[in-house]
Backbone as CSV, one residue per row, in Angstrom:
resi,resn,N_x,N_y,N_z,CA_x,CA_y,CA_z,C_x,C_y,C_z
1,UNK,101.434,91.387,42.167,100.704,92.613,42.414,99.249,92.258,42.662
2,UNK,98.650,92.923,43.616,97.273,92.639,43.985,96.364,93.773,43.524
3,UNK,95.223,93.394,42.948,94.236,94.388,42.556,93.364,94.714,43.756
4,UNK,93.333,95.993,44.116,92.570,96.418,45.281,91.729,97.622,44.891
5,UNK,90.480,97.604,45.284,89.610,98.739,45.070,89.916,99.760,46.164
6,UNK,90.640,100.833,45.809,91.101,101.792,46.801,89.993,102.710,47.309
7,UNK,88.818,102.643,46.700,87.722,103.471,47.195,87.124,102.882,48.467
8,UNK,87.428,101.635,48.747,86.947,100.985,49.966,88.004,101.066,51.046
9,UNK,87.573,101.229,52.261,88.489,101.182,53.400,88.759,99.714,53.726
10,UNK,89.977,99.418,54.095,90.354,98.050,54.452,90.240,97.884,55.961
11,UNK,89.607,96.821,56.384,89.570,96.529,57.812,90.079,95.114,58.029
12,UNK,90.736,94.925,59.155,91.207,93.595,59.522,90.298,93.086,60.623
13,UNK,89.757,91.906,60.387,88.905,91.248,61.357,89.498,89.885,61.672
14,UNK,89.224,89.432,62.867,89.762,88.154,63.327,88.591,87.268,63.743
15,UNK,88.617,86.034,63.248,87.649,85.036,63.705,88.314,84.254,64.829
16,UNK,87.732,84.320,66.012,88.283,83.628,67.178,87.191,82.744,67.777
17,UNK,87.279,81.461,67.501,86.242,80.527,67.966,86.339,80.241,69.465
18,UNK,87.305,80.829,70.140,87.456,80.647,71.590,86.728,81.707,72.402
19,UNK,86.026,82.603,71.745,85.297,83.654,72.463,84.069,83.066,73.145
20,UNK,83.584,83.737,74.184,82.378,83.255,74.873,81.208,83.113,73.902
21,UNK,80.364,82.154,74.149,79.266,81.829,73.242,78.278,82.982,73.065
22,UNK,78.176,83.856,74.045,77.240,84.979,73.944,77.861,86.198,73.249
23,UNK,79.091,86.078,72.740,79.756,87.147,72.006,80.040,86.685,70.584
24,UNK,80.143,87.625,69.681,80.466,87.299,68.298,81.881,86.727,68.223
25,UNK,82.080,85.784,67.341,83.410,85.219,67.128,84.279,86.157,66.288
26,UNK,83.678,87.169,65.684,84.410,88.120,64.848,84.758,89.364,65.644
27,UNK,86.024,89.784,65.550,86.512,90.963,66.240,87.201,91.858,65.208
28,UNK,86.798,93.110,65.115,87.493,94.042,64.226,88.678,94.613,64.991
29,UNK,89.877,94.512,64.391,91.060,95.008,65.100,91.598,96.317,64.547
30,UNK,91.118,96.737,63.375,91.582,98.024,62.871,91.196,98.288,61.437
31,UNK,91.290,99.560,61.052,91.062,100.006,59.677,92.368,100.525,59.113
32,UNK,92.582,100.291,57.824,93.852,100.633,57.197,93.609,101.265,55.834
33,UNK,94.452,102.207,55.494,94.336,102.903,54.218,95.001,102.135,53.079
34,UNK,95.987,101.291,53.402,96.647,100.548,52.325,96.786,99.072,52.673
35,UNK,96.938,98.296,51.639,96.985,96.844,51.771,98.191,96.371,52.574
36,UNK,99.334,97.008,52.403,100.550,96.581,53.119,100.350,96.626,54.628
37,UNK,99.719,97.680,55.128,99.484,97.786,56.569,98.453,96.758,57.042
38,UNK,97.456,96.486,56.230,96.453,95.482,56.596,97.075,94.092,56.653
39,UNK,97.925,93.776,55.690,98.608,92.477,55.678,99.523,92.362,56.887
40,UNK,100.244,93.434,57.209,101.119,93.431,58.374,100.319,93.180,59.654
41,UNK,99.147,93.777,59.765,98.294,93.561,60.944,97.880,92.097,61.047
42,UNK,97.569,91.467,59.923,97.196,90.047,59.924,98.356,89.178,60.378
43,UNK,99.538,89.467,59.876,100.725,88.703,60.284,100.973,88.834,61.781
44,UNK,100.769,90.034,62.311,100.988,90.258,63.737,100.011,89.469,64.597
45,UNK,98.783,89.296,64.117,97.806,88.487,64.857,98.339,87.073,65.024
46,UNK,98.825,86.498,63.948,99.348,85.127,63.984,100.631,85.069,64.806
47,UNK,101.534,86.018,64.587,102.812,86.022,65.318,102.608,86.125,66.825
48,UNK,101.670,86.972,67.268,101.425,87.115,68.710,101.043,85.786,69.346
49,UNK,100.261,85.004,68.639,99.865,83.700,69.169,101.063,82.751,69.166
50,UNK,101.827,82.769,68.100,102.963,81.851,67.993,104.078,82.166,68.980
51,UNK,104.123,83.390,69.506,105.125,83.740,70.510,104.793,83.178,71.885
52,UNK,103.608,82.663,72.059,103.234,82.102,73.360,104.062,80.851,73.643
53,UNK,104.415,80.621,74.906,105.267,79.485,75.265,104.745,78.129,74.786
54,UNK,103.441,77.952,74.729,102.897,76.648,74.328,103.284,76.261,72.908
55,UNK,103.676,77.236,72.081,104.039,76.972,70.687,105.548,76.909,70.457
56,UNK,106.343,77.296,71.445,107.787,77.460,71.266,108.502,76.208,70.769
57,UNK,108.082,75.045,71.196,108.797,73.824,70.810,108.155,73.096,69.632
58,UNK,107.095,73.639,69.095,106.378,72.975,68.009,106.918,73.382,66.641
59,UNK,106.906,72.444,65.718,107.279,72.715,64.333,106.361,71.924,63.420
60,UNK,106.412,72.245,62.150,105.720,71.481,61.129,104.251,71.239,61.394
61,UNK,103.857,69.987,61.187,102.454,69.597,61.293,101.886,69.841,62.687
62,UNK,102.669,69.600,63.717,102.181,69.792,65.092,101.832,71.259,65.350
63,UNK,102.655,72.158,64.864,102.388,73.580,65.022,101.135,73.984,64.247
64,UNK,101.043,73.531,63.015,99.861,73.835,62.194,98.598,73.333,62.884
65,UNK,98.626,72.112,63.361,97.449,71.513,63.984,97.042,72.272,65.247
66,UNK,98.006,72.606,66.069,97.725,73.332,67.308,97.097,74.698,67.007
67,UNK,97.696,75.408,66.056,97.160,76.727,65.709,95.769,76.614,65.092
68,UNK,95.582,75.681,64.193,94.277,75.528,63.547,93.189,75.142,64.538
69,UNK,93.564,74.441,65.595,92.590,74.073,66.623,92.241,75.235,67.544
70,UNK,93.213,76.094,67.845,93.011,77.093,68.892,93.276,78.538,68.478
71,UNK,93.940,78.754,67.359,94.358,80.111,67.004,93.312,80.916,66.250
72,UNK,93.390,82.242,66.362,92.482,83.123,65.645,92.865,83.220,64.159
73,UNK,91.885,83.482,63.320,92.115,83.575,61.882,91.843,85.010,61.416
74,UNK,92.899,85.745,61.029,92.694,87.117,60.550,92.291,87.144,59.080
75,UNK,91.508,88.152,58.717,91.169,88.347,57.315,91.025,89.836,57.042
76,UNK,91.150,90.192,55.778,91.059,91.587,55.368,89.735,91.785,54.645
77,UNK,88.932,92.686,55.145,87.670,93.028,54.487,87.892,94.281,53.657
78,UNK,87.259,94.286,52.500,87.400,95.424,51.608,88.375,95.148,50.485
79,UNK,88.917,93.956,50.451,89.846,93.568,49.400,89.092,92.700,48.404
80,UNK,89.130,93.104,47.150,88.438,92.349,46.121,89.209,91.095,45.709
81,UNK,90.513,91.113,45.903,91.358,90.000,45.508,91.619,89.112,46.728
82,UNK,91.167,87.870,46.693,91.292,86.957,47.826,92.742,86.569,48.115
83,UNK,93.653,86.827,47.189,95.062,86.467,47.392,95.830,87.521,48.181
84,UNK,95.167,88.550,48.677,95.850,89.624,49.382,96.609,89.103,50.596
85,UNK,96.000,88.206,51.363,96.668,87.589,52.506,96.016,86.247,52.766
86,UNK,96.833,85.213,52.790,96.353,83.866,53.087,96.929,83.464,54.444
87,UNK,96.097,83.489,55.499,96.628,83.175,56.834,97.194,81.766,56.933
88,UNK,96.656,80.842,56.181,97.131,79.461,56.241,98.486,79.317,55.564
89,UNK,98.696,80.059,54.496,100.001,80.056,53.830,101.064,80.677,54.748
90,UNK,100.709,81.776,55.403,101.640,82.422,56.332,101.951,81.497,57.502
91,UNK,100.934,80.860,58.042,101.128,79.912,59.137,102.020,78.757,58.700
92,UNK,101.810,78.259,57.504,102.633,77.158,56.998,104.098,77.577,56.893
93,UNK,104.356,78.806,56.461,105.750,79.269,56.375,106.375,79.338,57.767
94,UNK,105.598,79.737,58.770,106.088,79.770,60.153,106.318,78.356,60.682
95,UNK,105.447,77.439,60.325,105.569,76.059,60.792,106.835,75.406,60.241
96,UNK,107.183,75.734,59.005,108.403,75.181,58.419,109.635,75.711,59.142
97,UNK,109.601,76.964,59.525,110.725,77.564,60.243,110.782,77.062,61.673
98,UNK,109.633,76.889,62.281,109.572,76.494,63.681,109.555,77.731,64.553
99,UNK,108.726,77.727,65.557,108.562,78.907,66.407,109.827,79.256,67.164
100,UNK,110.551,78.271,67.661,111.752,78.564,68.437,112.754,79.328,67.584
101,UNK,112.961,78.882,66.354,113.880,79.585,65.463,113.364,80.978,65.167
102,UNK,112.050,81.093,64.986,111.455,82.401,64.720,111.711,83.332,65.905
103,UNK,111.546,82.839,67.119,111.796,83.639,68.318,113.255,84.079,68.358
104,UNK,114.168,83.146,68.097,115.595,83.462,68.147,115.960,84.491,67.093
105,UNK,115.436,84.322,65.870,115.719,85.270,64.812,115.153,86.644,65.128
106,UNK,113.960,86.671,65.680,113.325,87.952,66.021,114.118,88.678,67.110
107,UNK,114.756,87.917,67.979,115.524,88.513,69.073,116.993,88.757,68.684
108,UNK,117.380,88.294,67.480,118.741,88.506,67.028,119.715,87.431,67.436
109,UNK,119.218,86.282,67.940,120.117,85.201,68.369,120.346,84.151,67.286
110,UNK,119.488,84.112,66.299,119.587,83.096,65.254,120.436,83.566,64.105
111,UNK,120.504,82.731,63.087,121.303,83.074,61.896,120.605,84.095,61.035
């Protein structure tokens, strides 16, 4: 269970170091009333990147390295507890599964 100060609005922001140098690397993608929706938004940021063809054949360390070099990092603002969502832990769970298997499972072709 996560302790959250419900008097604060939760926003999901993404750090994307691939943005043009004259723009902020931080992008706000939405505001959420509850933690579950904010966490889901963070997962979707990572999943959208992992669905790209360049990641389809990668697993394990190679996937982690590729994402850490080029992928955006979502975070939840307004959460007092830092354990609300760990993008690196979520990415690691995806890397263990492998993107191809994740794609197949999402489409209903996998086990």
